[in-house]
C-alpha positions in Angstrom: 113.5 107.6 114.1 110.5 109.7 115.5 106.8 109.2 115.7 106.0 112.1 113.8 108.3 110.7 111.1 106.7 107.6 110.8 103.2 108.5 111.2 102.4 109.7 107.5 103.7 106.3 106.1 101.1 105.0 108.1 98.3 107.3 106.7 99.1 107.3 103.3 99.3 103.2 102.6 98.3 101.2 105.2 96.2 98.2 104.5 92.5 98.6 104.0 93.3 102.0 101.9 95.5 102.0 99.0 97.0 98.9 99.3 93.7 97.2 99.1 92.1 99.1 96.7 95.0 99.1 94.0 93.0 98.6 90.3 95.1 98.5 87.0 94.5 101.8 85.1 93.2 99.7 81.9 92.8 103.3 80.0 96.5 103.8 80.2 98.1 103.8 76.7 101.3 106.0 75.7 102.6 106.4 72.7 105.7 104.0 71.4 107.4 105.9 68.9 109.5 102.8 67.7 108.1 99.6 68.5 111.1 96.9 69.1 109.5 93.8 67.2 106.4 93.7 64.2 103.2 93.1 66.1 103.6 89.4 68.0 107.0 88.5 66.5 108.9 89.4 69.4 110.5 87.3 72.0 108.3 85.6 74.7 107.8 87.1 78.1 106.3 84.8 80.9 104.9 86.5 83.5 104.5 84.6 86.7 101.6 84.3 88.3 102.0 81.0 89.8 103.5 81.8 93.1 100.6 84.1 94.9 102.0 87.0 93.0 100.4 90.7 93.7 101.0 91.5 90.1 99.7 89.4 87.0 99.6 90.1 83.6 95.8 90.2 83.7 95.8 92.1 86.9 97.7 95.1 88.6 100.6 94.5 85.7 97.9 94.7 82.7 99.5 97.6 81.7 102.9 96.1 81.8 101.9 93.2 79.7 99.8 95.1 77.2 102.7 97.9 76.8 105.2 95.1 75.9 102.9 93.4 73.2 102.8 96.8 72.1 106.4 96.8 71.3 106.0 93.1 69.8 106.7 90.7 72.4 104.8 87.8 72.9 103.6 88.0 76.6 101.9 85.0 78.3 101.0 84.2 82.2 103.2 81.2 83.3 101.1 79.3 85.8 103.0 76.4 87.3 105.8 75.7 89.2 109.6 76.7 87.5 110.8 73.6 85.8 113.7 73.3 82.8 110.3 72.0 80.7 108.0 74.7 82.1 110.8 77.7 81.1 111.8 75.6 78.1 109.9 78.3 75.6 110.8 81.6 77.6 113.0 84.4 76.6 112.3 86.4 79.3 110.9 85.3 82.7 109.1 87.9 85.2 108.6 87.6 88.9 106.9 90.2 90.6 105.8 90.1 93.6 105.6 86.5 94.5 104.4 85.4 98.1 104.3 82.1 99.8 101.1 80.8 100.7 101.8 80.8 104.7 102.0 85.0 103.9 99.2 85.9 101.4 97.2 87.2 104.4 99.9 87.4 107.0 102.0 89.6 106.6 104.2 89.3 109.4 107.7 87.9 110.3 108.6 84.9 109.6 108.4 85.4 106.1 108.6 82.0 103.7 110.2 81.5 100.6 107.7 81.5 97.5 110.2 78.8 95.8 111.2 76.2 96.8 114.9 74.5 96.1 114.4 72.9 92.8 112.5 76.1 91.5 115.3 77.8 92.4 117.7 75.9 90.8 115.9 75.5 87.6 115.4 79.4 87.0 119.3 79.9 88.0 120.2 77.1 85.6 117.8 78.4 82.8 119.6 82.0 83.1 123.0 80.5 83.1 122.0 78.4 80.0 121.0 82.0 78.2 117.6 83.2 79.6 116.8 86.8 80.9 115.4 87.2 84.5 113.3 90.4 85.8 113.1 90.1 89.4 111.0 92.2 91.2 110.5 92.5 94.9 108.6 95.4 96.3 108.5 96.1 100.6 108.4 93.2 103.0 107.0 90.9 102.9 108.0 90.4 99.3 111.7 90.9 99.8 111.5 87.9 102.0 109.4 85.6 99.9 112.7 86.2 96.9 115.0 86.3 99.2 116.4 82.9 98.6 116.2 83.3 94.7 118.1 86.5 94.6 120.4 85.0 96.9 121.2 82.2 94.3 122.5 85.1 92.0 124.7 87.0 94.6 121.6 89.5 95.4 120.6 90.3 99.2 117.3 91.6 99.4 116.4 93.5 102.6 113.0 92.3 103.9 111.6 96.1 105.1 110.3 99.5 103.6 112.2 102.2 102.2 111.2 105.4 102.8 113.0 109.0 102.6 112.4 110.5 106.0 114.0 113.6 104.8 110.7 114.3 102.7 108.5 112.3 104.7 107.4 110.3 101.9 107.5 107.0 100.4 108.0 108.1 96.7 111.7 108.0 95.7 112.9 110.2 92.7 116.0 109.1 90.8 117.7 111.3 88.4 120.4 111.5 85.9 121.4 114.8 86.7 122.6 113.9 90.4 123.9 110.4 89.7 121.1 108.1 91.6 119.9 107.0 87.9 123.1 105.7 86.5 124.4 106.2 83.1 124.0 103.0 80.9 122.3 101.5 78.0 119.2 101.3 79.3 119.1 104.6 80.5 120.1 105.9 77.2 117.8 103.7 75.2 118.6 103.1 71.5 118.3 106.9 70.6 117.8 110.3 72.0 113.9 110.0 72.1 114.6 106.8 74.4 116.7 108.3 76.8 115.8 108.3 80.6 116.5 111.0 83.0 114.5 110.3 85.6 112.4 107.2 87.3 110.0 107.5 90.4 109.5 104.3 92.6 106.7 104.3 95.2 108.1 103.0 98.7 109.4 100.0 98.1 112.7 98.1 99.5 116.7 98.9 99.0 119.3 95.8 98.0 123.1 94.8 97.9 125.0 92.8 95.4 127.9 90.9 96.7 128.9 89.6 92.9 129.5 92.0 89.7 126.9 93.8 88.9 125.6 97.3 87.1 123.8 99.7 89.2 120.9 101.3 87.6 119.1 103.3 90.5 121.4 104.4 93.3 119.5 105.0 96.9 120.3 108.8 97.9 120.8 110.2 101.1 118.0 110.5 103.6 116.5 107.3 102.6 116.1 105.0 105.4 115.5 101.2 105.5 112.5 100.3 108.2 112.6 96.5 109.1 109.2 96.2 111.0 108.2 93.3 112.3 104.6 93.2 110.8 103.9 95.1 107.2 102.6 98.6 108.2 102.9 98.4 111.6 105.4 100.8 113.0 106.7 103.0 116.1 109.8 104.6 117.5 110.9 100.9 118.1 111.2 99.7 114.5 114.4 98.7 113.8 115.9 101.1 111.0 119.3 101.8 109.2 120.4 103.9 106.5 119.7 103.1 103.0 122.1 105.4 101.2 124.1 103.9 98.5 121.6 100.5 98.4 120.0 99.9 95.2 116.7 99.7 94.1 117.5 98.7 90.4 120.3 97.0 88.9 121.3 94.5 86.0 123.8 91.6 85.9 125.0 88.9 83.7 125.2 85.1 84.8 126.5 82.7 83.1 125.0 83.2 79.4 122.0 85.0 81.2 121.1 88.5 81.9 118.9 89.9 85.2 117.4 92.9 85.9 116.8 93.4 89.6 114.1 95.7 91.0 113.3 96.7 94.9 109.9 98.3 93.9 107.1 97.0 91.3 104.3 99.9 91.4 107.0 101.8 89.1 106.2 99.2 86.1 102.7 99.5 86.9 99.4 101.7 86.0 97.4 101.7 88.9 94.4 103.5 90.4 94.7 103.6 94.3 92.0 104.3 97.0 88.8 105.5 96.8 90.1 109.2 95.0 91.3 106.3 92.3 94.7 108.3 92.5 97.2 107.7 89.5 100.0 105.5 90.8 102.7 104.0 88.8 103.4 105.2 85.0 100.2 106.7 84.8 101.2 109.4 87.6 102.0 112.6 86.3 106.1 112.5 88.2 106.4 109.2 86.5 106.4 110.1 83.0 109.4 108.1 81.6 108.6 105.1 83.7 106.9 103.0 80.9 110.3 104.1 78.8 112.4 102.8 81.3 110.4 99.7 81.3 110.5 99.2 77.7 114.6 100.0 77.6 115.0 97.6 80.5 113.3 94.5 78.4 115.2 95.8 75.2 118.2 94.8 77.5 117.4 91.8 78.2 116.4 90.5 74.7 120.1 91.9 74.0 118.4 94.9 72.2 120.8 97.0 74.2 124.5 96.0 75.1 
């Protein structure tokens, strides 16, 4: 990989520019034609805020939380360590971009687990008993922070960056028309109006699953997985490999429960980035179907889609 290929990535999203200035777009309010539940009567969704999460219900996932509330779900922050008791009243647990305390300010190797062994066991057993987990880990160091939790379910997160070297951009587009967005009840929705034909992501990671699972988003050709020692620091010597055929989205069952796994987080946000306040996430013009995809994922997790 040449230095000229990497430079656009560094210039586009280096720390101190977009990443440091991402804020929620509080004006984002897409139409929900057929809410799943009457207001406040749906399943309870906990959004993790106890592990130095980059995305929280009151922060960069404000639009995520508001969208689910408008669909009838009860959305609450999860502010304590994961235990059987802490998860007892939850139907769906969302963990997005958790970080270990050691990596909150230091985005370099080694990346540490955000969860101790007892928390991982609690989440694994809760899912096996019928819980539904949405686990999202973006680019390095977030995959490293969730590596052990993902591995408990047979999922191998890659602690790197997925980058489209053919187009020279970090944005990936998954399309039903070319098979990178897989035909599934989630992409089909409950009716024709909820069908999703494309999903856009914004420079996350790619992962593999070693147990039975259903792919949703298959990384197309031309995408490289960059594995730097420090996030956003790239050179000609940065280790890299082809990400073709790896996943950025998948679902699976575990015992009596369900999991949805994603290698990019901004796709489910609506943010304004940089001094120019550029839309990024569900509010970005090319990502117009992302919000319906999110609703469909949560509908699957809550059993409305089989």
